[in-house]
C-alpha positions as CSV (number, residue, x, y, z in Angstrom):
1,X,19.8,21.0,-16.4
2,X,19.6,24.8,-16.3
3,X,16.2,26.4,-16.0
4,X,16.0,29.5,-18.2
5,X,13.1,31.2,-16.4
6,X,12.7,33.4,-13.4
7,X,13.8,31.3,-10.4
8,X,10.5,31.9,-8.6
9,X,8.2,31.4,-11.6
10,X,5.7,28.5,-11.5
11,X,7.4,26.8,-14.5
12,X,10.9,27.0,-12.9
13,X,9.5,25.5,-9.7
14,X,7.8,22.7,-11.6
15,X,11.0,21.9,-13.5
16,X,13.1,22.0,-10.3
17,X,10.6,19.7,-8.7
18,X,10.9,17.2,-11.5
19,X,14.6,17.5,-11.6
20,X,14.9,16.7,-7.9
21,X,12.7,13.6,-8.3
22,X,13.9,12.4,-11.7
23,X,15.4,9.1,-10.5
24,X,12.3,8.0,-8.7
25,X,10.0,9.1,-11.6
26,X,12.0,7.1,-14.1
27,X,12.9,4.0,-12.0
28,X,10.2,1.9,-13.6
29,X,12.1,2.1,-16.9
30,X,14.9,0.0,-15.5
31,X,12.9,-2.5,-13.5
32,X,9.9,-4.2,-15.2
33,X,8.4,-5.2,-11.9
34,X,7.6,-1.6,-11.0
35,X,4.2,-0.6,-12.4
36,X,4.0,2.7,-14.4
37,X,1.0,3.8,-12.3
38,X,-0.1,3.4,-8.7
39,X,-3.7,2.4,-9.8
40,X,-3.3,-1.1,-8.2
41,X,-2.2,0.4,-4.9
42,X,-5.0,2.9,-4.9
43,X,-7.5,0.2,-5.7
44,X,-6.2,-1.9,-2.8
45,X,-6.5,1.0,-0.4
46,X,-10.2,1.6,-1.4
47,X,-11.6,-1.4,0.6
48,X,-9.9,-0.4,3.9
49,X,-11.1,3.2,3.5
50,X,-14.7,2.0,2.9
51,X,-14.4,-0.3,5.9
52,X,-13.1,2.5,8.0
53,X,-16.0,4.6,7.1
54,X,-18.4,1.7,7.9
55,X,-16.8,1.2,11.3
56,X,-16.5,5.0,12.1
57,X,-19.4,4.9,14.6
58,X,-18.0,1.8,16.4
59,X,-18.1,2.1,20.2
60,X,-15.3,-0.5,20.5
61,X,-11.8,0.7,20.0
62,X,-10.6,-3.0,20.1
63,X,-13.2,-3.9,17.4
64,X,-11.9,-1.2,15.2
65,X,-8.3,-2.2,15.7
66,X,-9.1,-5.9,14.9
67,X,-10.9,-4.8,11.7
68,X,-7.9,-2.7,10.7
69,X,-5.6,-5.7,11.3
70,X,-7.8,-8.0,9.2
71,X,-8.0,-5.4,6.4
72,X,-4.2,-5.3,6.4
73,X,-3.9,-9.0,6.3
74,X,-6.4,-9.4,3.5
75,X,-5.0,-6.7,1.3
76,X,-1.4,-7.8,1.9
77,X,-2.4,-11.4,0.9
78,X,-4.0,-10.1,-2.3
79,X,-0.9,-8.0,-3.1
80,X,1.2,-11.2,-2.7
81,X,-1.0,-13.2,-4.9
82,X,-2.6,-15.3,-2.1
83,X,-6.2,-16.2,-1.5
84,X,-7.1,-14.1,1.5
85,X,-9.3,-16.8,3.1
86,X,-6.6,-19.5,2.7
87,X,-4.0,-17.1,4.1
88,X,-6.2,-16.3,7.2
89,X,-6.8,-20.0,7.7
90,X,-3.0,-20.7,7.6
91,X,-2.3,-17.8,9.9
92,X,-5.0,-18.9,12.4
93,X,-3.8,-22.5,12.4
94,X,-0.2,-21.4,13.0
95,X,-1.3,-19.3,15.9
96,X,-3.4,-22.1,17.4
97,X,-0.3,-24.4,17.2
98,X,1.8,-21.8,18.9
99,X,3.9,-21.2,15.8
100,X,5.0,-17.9,14.4
101,X,2.3,-16.6,12.1
102,X,3.8,-16.2,8.6
103,X,3.3,-12.8,7.0
104,X,1.8,-12.9,3.4
105,X,5.1,-12.2,1.7
106,X,6.8,-15.1,3.6
107,X,4.4,-17.7,2.0
């Protein structure tokens, strides 16, 4: 595609930006599993951000790290269609038995 505008104009930069990312911007058209928007991902990120803000004053680095791990497990379970509590129970029991803890996408 040829841009018929000054090379450094804002519209030319915008068209070039789109042109360079066209495959990614239209990928959802060929694969019905890809959502049109990222609203679901943004909603999933909201809880960990709120949790991070709640734990901001924590005096324990380890406690903050554990909270981050749990948020990751819970949100990953949700994204994979699993009940987070059931997944955490499965993971904990696997760990207690000395087995490899399955990741949410492996269940």
